[in-house]
VEXLONU-886140 format. One line per field, with one value per residue: residue number from 1; residue in one letter; x, y, z of N, C-alpha, C, O, CB in turn. Coordinates in nm, 2 decimals, padded with zeros to 4 digits. Each point is the difference from the previous one (the first is absolute). Glycine has a CB too. Layout:
// VEXLONU-886140
k <- [NUM / ...]
r <- [A / ...]
n.px <- [X / ...]
n.py <- [Y / ...]
n.pz <- [Z / ...]
ca.px <- [X / ...]
ca.py <- [Y / ...]
ca.pz <- [Z / ...]
c.px <- [X / ...]
c.py <- [Y / ...]
c.pz <- [Z / ...]
o.px <- [X / ...]
o.py <- [Y / ...]
o.pz <- [Z / ...]
cb.px <- [X / ...]
cb.py <- [Y / ...]
cb.pz <- [Z / ...]
//
This chain:
// VEXLONU-886140
k <- [1 / 2 / 3 / 4 / 5 / 6 / 7 / 8 / 9 / 10 / 11 / 12 / 13 / 14 / 15 / 16 / 17 / 18 / 19 / 20 / 21 / 22 / 23 / 24 / 25 / 26 / 27 / 28 / 29 / 30 / 31 / 32 / 33 / 34 / 35 / 36 / 37 / 38 / 39 / 40 / 41 / 42 / 43 / 44 / 45 / 46 / 47 / 48 / 49 / 50 / 51 / 52 / 53 / 54 / 55 / 56 / 57 / 58 / 59 / 60 / 61 / 62 / 63 / 64 / 65 / 66 / 67 / 68 / 69 / 70 / 71 / 72 / 73 / 74 / 75 / 76 / 77 / 78 / 79 / 80 / 81 / 82 / 83 / 84 / 85 / 86 / 87 / 88 / 89 / 90 / 91 / 92 / 93 / 94 / 95 / 96 / 97 / 98 / 99 / 100 / 101 / 102 / 103 / 104 / 105 / 106 / 107 / 108 / 109 / 110 / 111 / 112 / 113 / 114 / 115 / 116 / 117 / 118 / 119 / 120 / 121 / 122 / 123 / 124 / 125 / 126 / 127 / 128 / 129 / 130 / 131 / 132 / 133 / 134 / 135 / 136 / 137 / 138 / 139 / 140 / 141 / 142 / 143 / 144 / 145]
r <- [X / X / X / X / X / X / X / X / X / X / X / X / X / X / X / X / X / X / X / X / X / X / X / X / X / X / X / X / X / X / X / X / X / X / X / X / X / X / X / X / X / X / X / X / X / X / X / X / X / X / X / X / X / X / X / X / X / X / X / X / X / X / X / X / X / X / X / X / X / X / X / X / X / X / X / X / X / X / X / X / X / X / X / X / X / X / X / X / X / X / X / X / X / X / X / X / X / X / X / X / X / X / X / X / X / X / X / X / X / X / X / X / X / X / X / X / X / X / X / X / X / X / X / X / X / X / X / X / X / X / X / X / X / X / X / X / X / X / X / X / X / X / X / X / X]
n.px <- [00.08 / 00.15 / 00.11 / -00.13 / 00.31 / -00.10 / 00.13 / -00.16 / 00.31 / -00.03 / 00.05 / -00.29 / 00.15 / -00.25 / 00.19 / 00.15 / -00.27 / -00.08 / 00.28 / -00.03 / -00.29 / 00.08 / 00.28 / 00.06 / 00.29 / -00.08 / -00.18 / 00.29 / 00.05 / -00.18 / -00.27 / 00.03 / -00.31 / -00.14 / -00.31 / 00.09 / -00.06 / 00.32 / 00.12 / 00.09 / -00.23 / 00.15 / -00.11 / -00.04 / -00.03 / -00.10 / -00.29 / -00.06 / -00.20 / 00.03 / -00.25 / 00.21 / 00.16 / 00.19 / 00.25 / 00.06 / 00.19 / 00.21 / -00.15 / -00.24 / -00.07 / -00.03 / -00.21 / 00.16 / -00.20 / 00.27 / -00.15 / 00.09 / 00.01 / -00.03 / 00.23 / -00.32 / 00.07 / -00.09 / 00.02 / 00.08 / -00.12 / 00.27 / -00.22 / 00.03 / -00.29 / -00.05 / 00.08 / -00.25 / 00.14 / 00.09 / -00.31 / -00.08 / 00.23 / -00.13 / -00.32 / -00.09 / -00.23 / 00.06 / 00.21 / 00.17 / 00.08 / 00.29 / 00.06 / 00.22 / 00.18 / 00.20 / 00.03 / -00.13 / -00.26 / -00.03 / -00.02 / 00.20 / 00.20 / -00.12 / 00.28 / -00.28 / 00.16 / -00.30 / 00.04 / 00.00 / -00.22 / -00.11 / -00.07 / -00.34 / 00.16 / 00.29 / -00.10 / 00.25 / 00.18 / -00.22 / 00.26 / -00.06 / 00.15 / 00.32 / 00.00 / -00.30 / 00.00 / -00.32 / 00.09 / -00.33 / 00.17 / -00.19 / -00.14 / 00.27 / 00.16 / 00.22 / 00.08 / 00.31 / -00.11]
n.py <- [-00.12 / 00.22 / 00.08 / 00.27 / -00.11 / 00.01 / 00.31 / -00.01 / -00.02 / -00.33 / 00.17 / -00.22 / -00.05 / 00.19 / 00.25 / -00.03 / 00.01 / 00.28 / 00.13 / -00.09 / 00.11 / 00.29 / 00.02 / -00.02 / 00.10 / -00.05 / 00.29 / 00.10 / -00.02 / 00.21 / -00.19 / -00.03 / 00.10 / -00.06 / -00.06 / -00.25 / 00.30 / 00.08 / -00.28 / 00.12 / -00.19 / -00.22 / -00.01 / -00.28 / 00.16 / -00.18 / 00.15 / -00.12 / 00.09 / -00.25 / 00.22 / 00.28 / 00.14 / -00.23 / 00.18 / -00.23 / -00.09 / -00.07 / -00.19 / -00.19 / 00.19 / -00.28 / -00.05 / 00.17 / -00.09 / -00.06 / 00.30 / -00.13 / 00.33 / -00.28 / 00.14 / 00.09 / 00.23 / -00.29 / 00.10 / -00.33 / 00.02 / -00.21 / -00.19 / -00.27 / -00.04 / -00.25 / -00.15 / 00.19 / 00.26 / -00.16 / -00.05 / 00.31 / 00.09 / -00.17 / 00.09 / 00.30 / 00.01 / 00.21 / 00.19 / -00.25 / 00.12 / -00.07 / -00.01 / 00.19 / -00.20 / 00.26 / -00.32 / -00.24 / 00.06 / -00.34 / -00.07 / 00.27 / -00.23 / 00.23 / 00.20 / 00.19 / 00.23 / 00.09 / 00.16 / 00.21 / -00.07 / -00.25 / 00.22 / 00.00 / 00.07 / 00.02 / -00.11 / 00.20 / -00.25 / -00.18 / 00.17 / -00.35 / -00.22 / 00.11 / 00.33 / -00.11 / 00.29 / -00.13 / 00.05 / 00.05 / -00.14 / 00.17 / -00.28 / -00.15 / 00.24 / -00.17 / -00.08 / -00.01 / -00.32]
n.pz <- [00.00 / -00.20 / 00.28 / -00.06 / -00.06 / -00.32 / -00.06 / -00.27 / 00.09 / -00.07 / -00.30 / -00.01 / -00.28 / 00.08 / 00.04 / -00.27 / -00.16 / 00.12 / -00.08 / -00.30 / -00.03 / 00.08 / -00.20 / 00.38 / 00.02 / 00.31 / -00.02 / -00.12 / 00.31 / -00.14 / 00.05 / 00.34 / 00.01 / -00.30 / 00.08 / -00.18 / -00.11 / 00.01 / -00.17 / -00.28 / -00.09 / 00.19 / 00.35 / 00.13 / 00.26 / 00.19 / 00.04 / 00.28 / -00.27 / -00.28 / 00.04 / -00.01 / -00.21 / 00.22 / -00.05 / -00.23 / 00.24 / -00.22 / 00.21 / -00.10 / 00.29 / 00.09 / -00.27 / -00.27 / -00.22 / -00.18 / -00.09 / -00.30 / -00.04 / -00.25 / -00.13 / 00.03 / 00.24 / 00.13 / 00.31 / 00.00 / 00.31 / -00.06 / 00.14 / 00.01 / -00.15 / 00.16 / -00.25 / 00.07 / -00.13 / -00.27 / -00.08 / 00.03 / -00.20 / -00.23 / 00.03 / 00.11 / -00.24 / 00.27 / 00.10 / 00.11 / 00.27 / -00.11 / 00.31 / -00.20 / 00.22 / -00.03 / -00.05 / -00.16 / 00.20 / 00.02 / -00.27 / -00.06 / -00.21 / -00.25 / -00.01 / -00.04 / -00.15 / 00.17 / -00.31 / 00.28 / -00.23 / 00.20 / 00.26 / -00.04 / 00.27 / 00.13 / 00.27 / 00.07 / -00.07 / 00.16 / 00.12 / -00.03 / -00.16 / -00.16 / 00.09 / -00.16 / -00.13 / 00.06 / -00.33 / -00.02 / -00.27 / -00.18 / -00.03 / 00.02 / -00.14 / -00.11 / 00.32 / -00.06 / 00.08]
ca.px <- [-00.08 / 00.08 / -00.01 / 00.00 / 00.14 / 00.05 / -00.02 / 00.01 / 00.14 / 00.07 / 00.03 / -00.05 / -00.01 / -00.12 / 00.02 / 00.10 / -00.07 / -00.09 / 00.08 / 00.05 / -00.12 / -00.04 / 00.12 / 00.02 / 00.12 / -00.02 / 00.01 / 00.13 / 00.01 / -00.05 / -00.15 / -00.07 / -00.10 / -00.09 / -00.12 / 00.01 / -00.05 / 00.10 / 00.13 / 00.00 / -00.03 / 00.11 / 00.06 / -00.07 / 00.05 / -00.08 / -00.08 / -00.09 / -00.13 / 00.01 / -00.12 / -00.01 / 00.12 / 00.10 / 00.14 / 00.07 / 00.13 / 00.09 / 00.01 / -00.13 / -00.03 / -00.09 / -00.13 / -00.03 / -00.04 / 00.08 / -00.08 / 00.07 / -00.05 / 00.05 / 00.05 / -00.12 / -00.06 / -00.10 / 00.05 / -00.04 / 00.03 / 00.05 / -00.04 / -00.03 / -00.14 / -00.03 / -00.04 / -00.14 / 00.00 / 00.06 / -00.10 / -00.09 / 00.07 / 00.00 / -00.12 / -00.12 / -00.07 / -00.05 / 00.09 / 00.03 / 00.10 / 00.12 / 00.09 / 00.14 / 00.10 / 00.13 / 00.09 / -00.08 / -00.06 / -00.09 / -00.03 / 00.03 / 00.14 / 00.01 / 00.05 / -00.09 / 00.01 / -00.13 / 00.00 / -00.07 / -00.12 / -00.10 / -00.05 / -00.12 / -00.01 / 00.10 / 00.00 / 00.13 / 00.06 / -00.06 / 00.10 / 00.00 / -00.01 / 00.05 / -00.01 / -00.07 / -00.09 / -00.11 / -00.02 / -00.11 / 00.05 / -00.08 / -00.01 / 00.12 / 00.05 / 00.14 / 00.08 / 00.13 / 00.00]
ca.py <- [00.12 / 00.13 / 00.09 / 00.14 / 00.04 / 00.00 / 00.13 / 00.01 / 00.03 / -00.13 / -00.01 / -00.12 / 00.01 / 00.07 / 00.15 / 00.04 / 00.00 / 00.11 / 00.12 / 00.00 / 00.03 / 00.14 / 00.08 / 00.09 / 00.00 / 00.05 / 00.14 / 00.05 / 00.05 / 00.14 / -00.01 / -00.06 / 00.09 / 00.06 / -00.09 / -00.07 / 00.08 / 00.10 / -00.06 / -00.03 / -00.14 / -00.09 / -00.01 / -00.08 / 00.02 / -00.07 / 00.09 / -00.07 / 00.03 / 00.00 / 00.04 / 00.15 / 00.06 / 00.00 / 00.00 / -00.12 / -00.01 / -00.10 / -00.12 / -00.06 / -00.02 / -00.12 / 00.00 / 00.11 / -00.05 / 00.05 / 00.07 / 00.03 / 00.09 / -00.06 / 00.09 / 00.05 / 00.09 / -00.07 / -00.03 / -00.13 / -00.04 / -00.13 / -00.06 / -00.15 / -00.04 / -00.14 / -00.06 / 00.04 / 00.14 / 00.00 / -00.05 / 00.11 / 00.10 / -00.04 / -00.04 / 00.06 / 00.09 / 00.11 / 00.05 / -00.10 / 00.04 / -00.09 / 00.04 / 00.01 / 00.00 / 00.05 / -00.12 / -00.13 / -00.02 / -00.12 / -00.05 / 00.11 / -00.02 / 00.03 / 00.14 / 00.07 / 00.14 / 00.06 / 00.13 / 00.09 / 00.05 / -00.10 / 00.01 / 00.08 / 00.03 / -00.07 / 00.02 / 00.01 / -00.13 / -00.05 / 00.00 / -00.13 / -00.12 / 00.01 / 00.14 / 00.00 / 00.11 / -00.05 / 00.08 / -00.03 / 00.02 / -00.01 / -00.13 / -00.05 / 00.05 / -00.04 / 00.04 / -00.07 / -00.10]
ca.pz <- [00.00 / -00.01 / 00.11 / -00.04 / -00.01 / -00.14 / -00.06 / -00.14 / -00.04 / -00.01 / -00.14 / -00.06 / -00.15 / -00.04 / 00.02 / -00.10 / -00.13 / 00.00 / -00.01 / -00.14 / -00.09 / 00.02 / -00.03 / 00.11 / 00.08 / 00.13 / 00.01 / 00.04 / 00.14 / 00.00 / -00.02 / 00.12 / 00.06 / -00.11 / -00.03 / -00.12 / -00.11 / -00.03 / -00.05 / -00.14 / -00.03 / 00.01 / 00.14 / 00.10 / 00.14 / 00.10 / 00.08 / 00.09 / -00.03 / -00.15 / -00.07 / 00.00 / -00.06 / 00.11 / -00.05 / -00.02 / 00.06 / -00.06 / 00.08 / 00.04 / 00.14 / 00.04 / -00.05 / -00.10 / -00.14 / -00.11 / -00.09 / -00.13 / -00.10 / -00.12 / -00.11 / -00.07 / 00.09 / 00.08 / 00.13 / 00.04 / 00.14 / 00.01 / 00.12 / 00.00 / 00.01 / 00.00 / -00.13 / -00.03 / -00.04 / -00.13 / -00.09 / -00.02 / -00.07 / -00.14 / -00.07 / 00.05 / -00.09 / 00.08 / 00.10 / 00.10 / 00.10 / 00.03 / 00.11 / -00.05 / 00.11 / -00.04 / 00.00 / 00.01 / 00.14 / 00.00 / -00.13 / -00.10 / -00.05 / -00.14 / -00.03 / -00.10 / -00.02 / -00.02 / -00.06 / 00.08 / -00.07 / 00.02 / 00.14 / 00.01 / 00.14 / 00.08 / 00.14 / 00.05 / 00.04 / 00.12 / 00.11 / 00.07 / -00.08 / -00.13 / -00.04 / -00.13 / -00.04 / -00.07 / -00.12 / -00.08 / -00.14 / -00.12 / -00.05 / -00.06 / -00.13 / -00.01 / 00.12 / 00.02 / 00.12]
c.px <- [00.09 / -00.02 / 00.02 / 00.15 / 00.06 / -00.04 / 00.00 / 00.14 / 00.08 / 00.03 / -00.03 / 00.00 / -00.12 / 00.01 / 00.10 / -00.06 / -00.09 / 00.08 / 00.05 / -00.12 / -00.04 / 00.12 / 00.02 / 00.13 / -00.03 / 00.01 / 00.14 / 00.00 / -00.07 / -00.16 / -00.07 / -00.09 / -00.09 / -00.12 / 00.02 / -00.04 / 00.10 / 00.13 / -00.01 / -00.04 / 00.12 / 00.06 / -00.09 / 00.06 / -00.10 / -00.07 / -00.09 / -00.15 / -00.01 / -00.12 / -00.01 / 00.13 / 00.10 / 00.14 / 00.06 / 00.14 / 00.08 / 00.00 / -00.14 / -00.01 / -00.09 / -00.14 / -00.04 / -00.02 / 00.10 / -00.10 / 00.09 / -00.07 / 00.07 / 00.05 / -00.11 / -00.07 / -00.11 / 00.06 / -00.06 / 00.04 / 00.04 / -00.05 / -00.03 / -00.14 / -00.02 / -00.03 / -00.14 / -00.01 / 00.06 / -00.10 / -00.10 / 00.06 / 00.00 / -00.13 / -00.13 / -00.07 / -00.07 / 00.10 / 00.02 / 00.11 / 00.11 / 00.07 / 00.14 / 00.09 / 00.13 / 00.11 / -00.08 / -00.04 / -00.10 / -00.02 / 00.03 / 00.14 / 00.02 / 00.03 / -00.09 / 00.03 / -00.14 / 00.02 / -00.09 / -00.13 / -00.11 / -00.07 / -00.12 / -00.01 / 00.11 / -00.02 / 00.15 / 00.06 / -00.05 / 00.10 / 00.00 / 00.00 / 00.05 / 00.00 / -00.06 / -00.07 / -00.11 / -00.03 / -00.13 / 00.05 / -00.11 / -00.01 / 00.13 / 00.03 / 00.14 / 00.07 / 00.12 / -00.01 / 00.12]
c.py <- [00.12 / 00.08 / 00.15 / 00.05 / -00.01 / 00.13 / -00.01 / 00.02 / -00.13 / -00.03 / -00.14 / 00.01 / 00.07 / 00.15 / 00.06 / 00.01 / 00.12 / 00.13 / 00.02 / 00.04 / 00.14 / 00.09 / 00.10 / -00.02 / 00.06 / 00.15 / 00.04 / 00.07 / 00.14 / 00.00 / -00.06 / 00.10 / 00.06 / -00.10 / -00.05 / 00.09 / 00.11 / -00.06 / -00.02 / -00.14 / -00.09 / -00.01 / -00.09 / 00.04 / -00.06 / 00.10 / -00.09 / 00.02 / 00.01 / 00.05 / 00.15 / 00.06 / 00.02 / 00.00 / -00.14 / 00.00 / -00.11 / -00.13 / -00.04 / -00.02 / -00.12 / 00.02 / 00.12 / -00.06 / 00.06 / 00.06 / 00.03 / 00.11 / -00.04 / 00.10 / 00.07 / 00.11 / -00.06 / -00.04 / -00.13 / -00.02 / -00.14 / -00.07 / -00.15 / -00.02 / -00.15 / -00.05 / 00.03 / 00.14 / 00.01 / -00.04 / 00.11 / 00.11 / -00.03 / -00.02 / 00.07 / 00.10 / 00.12 / 00.04 / -00.10 / 00.05 / -00.10 / 00.06 / -00.01 / 00.01 / 00.05 / -00.11 / -00.12 / -00.02 / -00.11 / -00.05 / 00.10 / -00.01 / 00.03 / 00.15 / 00.06 / 00.14 / 00.05 / 00.14 / 00.10 / 00.04 / -00.10 / 00.01 / 00.09 / 00.06 / -00.07 / 00.03 / 00.01 / -00.14 / -00.04 / 00.01 / -00.12 / -00.11 / 00.02 / 00.14 / 00.01 / 00.13 / -00.07 / 00.09 / -00.05 / 00.04 / -00.01 / -00.14 / -00.04 / 00.06 / -00.05 / 00.05 / -00.08 / -00.08 / -00.09]
c.pz <- [00.00 / 00.13 / -00.04 / 00.00 / -00.14 / -00.06 / -00.15 / -00.05 / -00.01 / -00.15 / -00.06 / -00.15 / -00.05 / 00.02 / -00.10 / -00.14 / -00.01 / -00.02 / -00.15 / -00.09 / 00.01 / -00.03 / 00.11 / 00.06 / 00.14 / 00.00 / 00.05 / 00.14 / 00.00 / -00.01 / 00.12 / 00.07 / -00.10 / -00.02 / -00.14 / -00.12 / -00.04 / -00.04 / -00.15 / -00.03 / 00.01 / 00.13 / 00.08 / 00.14 / 00.09 / 00.09 / 00.08 / -00.03 / -00.16 / -00.07 / 00.00 / -00.05 / 00.12 / -00.06 / -00.02 / 00.05 / -00.08 / 00.07 / 00.03 / 00.15 / 00.02 / -00.05 / -00.09 / -00.14 / -00.10 / -00.10 / -00.13 / -00.07 / -00.13 / -00.10 / -00.07 / 00.08 / 00.09 / 00.13 / 00.04 / 00.15 / 00.00 / 00.13 / -00.02 / 00.02 / 00.01 / -00.14 / -00.04 / -00.05 / -00.14 / -00.11 / -00.03 / -00.08 / -00.15 / -00.07 / 00.04 / -00.10 / 00.07 / 00.11 / 00.11 / 00.09 / 00.00 / 00.12 / -00.06 / 00.12 / -00.05 / -00.01 / 00.00 / 00.14 / -00.01 / -00.15 / -00.11 / -00.05 / -00.15 / -00.01 / -00.10 / 00.00 / -00.03 / -00.05 / 00.08 / -00.06 / 00.01 / 00.14 / 00.00 / 00.15 / 00.08 / 00.15 / 00.04 / 00.04 / 00.14 / 00.12 / 00.09 / -00.11 / -00.14 / -00.06 / -00.14 / -00.02 / -00.07 / -00.12 / -00.07 / -00.14 / -00.10 / -00.05 / -00.07 / -00.14 / -00.01 / 00.12 / 00.01 / 00.12 / -00.01]
o.px <- [00.10 / -00.11 / 00.04 / 00.02 / 00.10 / -00.11 / 00.07 / 00.04 / 00.12 / 00.08 / 00.08 / 00.00 / 00.00 / -00.04 / -00.03 / 00.02 / -00.01 / -00.04 / 00.00 / 00.02 / -00.03 / -00.02 / 00.01 / 00.06 / -00.09 / 00.09 / 00.06 / -00.11 / -00.07 / -00.06 / -00.13 / 00.03 / -00.10 / 00.02 / 00.07 / 00.06 / 00.00 / 00.09 / -00.10 / 00.00 / 00.11 / 00.12 / -00.12 / 00.11 / -00.09 / 00.05 / -00.02 / -00.09 / 00.00 / 00.01 / -00.09 / 00.10 / 00.02 / 00.02 / -00.04 / 00.06 / -00.06 / 00.01 / -00.09 / 00.07 / -00.06 / -00.06 / -00.11 / 00.05 / 00.05 / -00.10 / 00.11 / -00.12 / 00.12 / -00.03 / 00.02 / -00.08 / -00.05 / 00.12 / -00.12 / 00.11 / -00.08 / 00.00 / 00.04 / -00.06 / 00.09 / -00.02 / -00.04 / -00.08 / -00.05 / 00.00 / -00.04 / -00.07 / -00.01 / -00.01 / -00.10 / 00.07 / -00.07 / 00.10 / -00.10 / 00.07 / -00.02 / -00.01 / 00.04 / -00.01 / 00.04 / 00.10 / -00.12 / 00.07 / -00.10 / 00.09 / -00.02 / 00.09 / 00.11 / -00.07 / -00.04 / 00.06 / -00.06 / 00.06 / -00.12 / -00.10 / -00.12 / -00.10 / 00.01 / -00.04 / 00.04 / -00.07 / 00.09 / -00.08 / -00.03 / -00.05 / 00.06 / -00.02 / -00.08 / 00.05 / 00.05 / -00.05 / 00.02 / -00.02 / -00.02 / 00.04 / -00.10 / 00.09 / 00.08 / -00.09 / 00.05 / 00.00 / 00.01 / -00.02 / 00.02]
o.py <- [00.01 / -00.01 / 00.02 / 00.11 / 00.07 / 00.05 / -00.09 / -00.05 / 00.01 / -00.09 / -00.06 / 00.12 / 00.07 / 00.08 / 00.10 / 00.10 / 00.06 / 00.09 / 00.11 / 00.08 / 00.07 / 00.13 / 00.12 / -00.11 / 00.08 / 00.06 / -00.07 / 00.04 / 00.03 / 00.10 / 00.00 / 00.12 / 00.07 / -00.12 / 00.05 / -00.01 / 00.04 / 00.08 / 00.00 / -00.09 / 00.05 / -00.04 / -00.02 / 00.04 / -00.08 / 00.11 / -00.12 / -00.07 / 00.10 / 00.04 / 00.06 / -00.08 / 00.11 / -00.03 / -00.09 / 00.11 / -00.09 / -00.10 / 00.08 / -00.07 / -00.06 / 00.11 / 00.05 / -00.11 / 00.11 / -00.06 / 00.04 / 00.01 / 00.03 / 00.12 / 00.11 / 00.07 / 00.06 / -00.03 / -00.03 / 00.04 / -00.09 / 00.07 / -00.06 / 00.07 / -00.07 / 00.08 / 00.02 / 00.03 / 00.08 / 00.05 / 00.02 / 00.06 / 00.10 / 00.02 / -00.01 / 00.07 / 00.08 / -00.07 / -00.08 / 00.09 / -00.12 / 00.12 / -00.11 / 00.09 / -00.02 / 00.02 / 00.00 / 00.02 / 00.01 / -00.04 / -00.03 / 00.06 / -00.01 / 00.08 / -00.06 / 00.06 / -00.03 / 00.09 / -00.04 / 00.03 / 00.03 / -00.07 / 00.12 / 00.11 / -00.11 / 00.09 / -00.05 / -00.09 / 00.09 / 00.01 / -00.01 / 00.02 / -00.01 / 00.02 / 00.08 / 00.07 / -00.08 / 00.12 / -00.12 / 00.11 / -00.06 / -00.08 / 00.09 / 00.02 / -00.06 / 00.12 / -00.12 / 00.04 / -00.08]
o.pz <- [00.07 / 00.07 / -00.11 / -00.05 / -00.03 / 00.02 / -00.06 / -00.10 / -00.03 / -00.03 / -00.06 / -00.05 / -00.09 / -00.09 / -00.06 / -00.08 / -00.11 / -00.07 / -00.05 / -00.09 / -00.10 / 00.00 / -00.03 / 00.00 / 00.01 / -00.06 / 00.08 / 00.04 / 00.10 / 00.03 / 00.00 / 00.01 / 00.05 / 00.00 / -00.09 / -00.11 / -00.12 / -00.04 / -00.06 / 00.09 / -00.01 / 00.01 / -00.02 / 00.01 / -00.04 / 00.03 / -00.03 / 00.04 / -00.06 / -00.12 / -00.06 / -00.03 / 00.05 / -00.11 / 00.07 / 00.00 / -00.06 / -00.06 / 00.03 / 00.06 / -00.09 / 00.04 / 00.00 / -00.02 / 00.02 / -00.04 / 00.02 / -00.01 / -00.02 / 00.01 / -00.06 / -00.05 / 00.09 / 00.02 / -00.01 / 00.04 / -00.05 / 00.10 / -00.10 / 00.09 / -00.03 / -00.09 / -00.11 / -00.09 / -00.08 / -00.11 / -00.11 / -00.08 / -00.08 / -00.12 / -00.06 / -00.07 / -00.06 / 00.02 / 00.03 / -00.03 / -00.01 / 00.03 / -00.05 / 00.08 / -00.12 / -00.07 / 00.04 / 00.10 / -00.09 / -00.06 / -00.12 / 00.06 / -00.05 / 00.05 / -00.10 / 00.10 / -00.10 / 00.06 / 00.03 / 00.07 / -00.02 / 00.02 / -00.03 / 00.02 / -00.04 / 00.03 / -00.07 / 00.02 / 00.08 / 00.12 / 00.10 / -00.12 / -00.10 / -00.11 / -00.08 / 00.09 / -00.10 / 00.02 / -00.02 / -00.03 / 00.02 / 00.03 / -00.04 / -00.08 / 00.09 / 00.03 / -00.05 / 00.11 / 00.08]
cb.px <- [-00.29 / 00.09 / 00.05 / -00.24 / -00.07 / 00.08 / 00.03 / -00.27 / -00.14 / -00.18 / 00.09 / -00.14 / 00.13 / -00.09 / -00.02 / 00.16 / 00.02 / -00.13 / 00.07 / 00.16 / -00.05 / -00.14 / -00.05 / -00.30 / 00.24 / 00.01 / -00.31 / 00.17 / 00.28 / 00.28 / 00.17 / 00.16 / 00.26 / 00.18 / -00.22 / -00.10 / -00.23 / -00.20 / 00.13 / 00.18 / -00.29 / -00.08 / 00.22 / -00.17 / 00.20 / 00.11 / 00.03 / 00.26 / -00.04 / 00.12 / -00.02 / -00.25 / -00.15 / -00.18 / 00.07 / -00.20 / -00.02 / 00.13 / 00.31 / -00.09 / 00.09 / 00.21 / 00.05 / 00.09 / -00.29 / 00.28 / -00.26 / 00.19 / -00.16 / -00.12 / 00.18 / 00.05 / 00.10 / -00.23 / 00.13 / -00.08 / -00.08 / 00.20 / -00.13 / 00.29 / -00.16 / -00.06 / 00.20 / 00.01 / 00.06 / 00.23 / 00.07 / -00.04 / 00.16 / 00.22 / 00.20 / 00.03 / 00.03 / -00.33 / 00.04 / -00.14 / -00.15 / 00.03 / -00.19 / -00.07 / -00.16 / -00.16 / 00.31 / 00.06 / 00.14 / -00.20 / -00.15 / -00.27 / -00.09 / -00.10 / 00.28 / -00.24 / 00.30 / -00.16 / 00.17 / 00.31 / 00.26 / 00.23 / 00.22 / -00.08 / -00.29 / 00.23 / -00.31 / 00.03 / 00.23 / -00.08 / -00.08 / -00.11 / -00.11 / -00.12 / 00.15 / 00.03 / 00.17 / -00.08 / 00.27 / -00.22 / 00.32 / -00.04 / -00.32 / 00.05 / -00.20 / -00.01 / -00.22 / 00.15 / -00.26]
cb.py <- [-00.13 / 00.01 / -00.20 / -00.08 / -00.15 / -00.30 / 00.20 / 00.14 / 00.21 / 00.01 / 00.23 / -00.17 / -00.28 / -00.29 / -00.14 / -00.20 / -00.31 / -00.21 / -00.13 / -00.25 / -00.30 / -00.20 / -00.15 / 00.12 / -00.06 / -00.28 / 00.08 / -00.01 / -00.16 / -00.02 / -00.02 / -00.27 / -00.03 / 00.24 / 00.08 / -00.21 / -00.08 / 00.07 / -00.12 / 00.25 / 00.04 / 00.08 / 00.25 / -00.23 / 00.29 / -00.30 / 00.30 / 00.08 / 00.03 / -00.24 / -00.27 / 00.07 / 00.01 / -00.10 / 00.31 / -00.14 / 00.17 / 00.29 / -00.02 / -00.04 / 00.30 / -00.15 / -00.17 / 00.28 / -00.13 / -00.11 / 00.06 / -00.25 / 00.17 / -00.31 / -00.26 / -00.29 / 00.11 / -00.06 / 00.27 / -00.13 / 00.26 / -00.01 / 00.27 / -00.12 / 00.28 / -00.06 / -00.21 / -00.19 / 00.00 / -00.10 / -00.26 / -00.12 / -00.05 / -00.13 / -00.20 / -00.09 / -00.28 / -00.01 / 00.32 / -00.28 / 00.23 / -00.19 / 00.03 / 00.02 / -00.17 / 00.19 / 00.13 / -00.12 / 00.23 / 00.12 / -00.12 / 00.09 / -00.17 / -00.26 / 00.00 / -00.22 / 00.02 / -00.23 / -00.06 / 00.05 / 00.09 / -00.08 / -00.17 / -00.26 / 00.15 / -00.07 / -00.07 / 00.33 / -00.04 / -00.17 / 00.26 / 00.08 / -00.06 / -00.25 / -00.04 / -00.32 / 00.25 / -00.22 / 00.16 / -00.07 / -00.04 / 00.32 / -00.06 / -00.23 / 00.27 / -00.12 / 00.18 / 00.15 / 00.09]
cb.pz <- [00.05 / -00.32 / 00.26 / 00.15 / 00.26 / -00.03 / 00.26 / 00.09 / 00.14 / 00.24 / 00.09 / 00.26 / 00.08 / 00.16 / 00.31 / 00.21 / 00.10 / 00.22 / 00.29 / 00.14 / 00.14 / 00.18 / -00.22 / 00.04 / -00.22 / 00.16 / -00.02 / -00.29 / -00.06 / -00.13 / -00.25 / 00.02 / 00.13 / -00.11 / 00.24 / 00.23 / 00.20 / 00.20 / 00.28 / -00.12 / -00.15 / -00.25 / 00.00 / -00.17 / -00.02 / -00.03 / -00.14 / 00.14 / 00.28 / 00.15 / 00.13 / 00.23 / -00.23 / 00.25 / 00.06 / -00.20 / 00.29 / -00.01 / 00.06 / -00.29 / 00.13 / 00.16 / 00.20 / 00.16 / 00.05 / 00.08 / 00.17 / -00.01 / 00.19 / 00.03 / 00.03 / -00.06 / -00.25 / -00.22 / 00.07 / -00.28 / 00.15 / -00.25 / 00.19 / -00.01 / -00.09 / 00.33 / 00.15 / 00.28 / 00.32 / 00.22 / 00.19 / 00.30 / 00.28 / 00.17 / 00.05 / 00.30 / -00.08 / -00.06 / -00.08 / -00.12 / 00.15 / -00.28 / 00.24 / -00.30 / 00.23 / 00.18 / 00.08 / -00.29 / 00.15 / 00.28 / 00.22 / 00.05 / 00.23 / -00.11 / 00.16 / -00.06 / 00.02 / 00.13 / -00.26 / 00.03 / -00.14 / -00.19 / 00.12 / -00.20 / 00.02 / -00.22 / 00.11 / 00.05 / -00.22 / -00.26 / -00.11 / 00.32 / 00.24 / 00.08 / 00.21 / -00.09 / 00.08 / 00.19 / -00.01 / 00.21 / 00.05 / -00.09 / 00.01 / 00.20 / -00.09 / -00.28 / 00.17 / -00.22 / -00.07]
//
């Protein structure tokens, strides 16, 4: 079983593939503390409040999320979801909720990139049991998984 001590920064092949696909590099030291919208395209960093315009940092803190601003300018929240949520993400015809975790936690072991434009509603991180963020998403569409 996965624990909350596992971090995205462990550079799993899936995370590295997402970084390559989005064509992102770690925020530069001078850019630390800048919100994702104000960064140039092609950057990523870490934050504890991925659903808002929060500052990004170079180092991943405990239970923080990795955020990408792709070369295209699209913003993606990286995280882990369950197989059930992954299936809904791929096939749902109506709005649905998922729990997105900053690190693998219990059954949430599938790496995913959620395009911020797909988020209809969100709740703040739980700060308990894996620090998940509950997201309400638009119906399934092409998404990076």
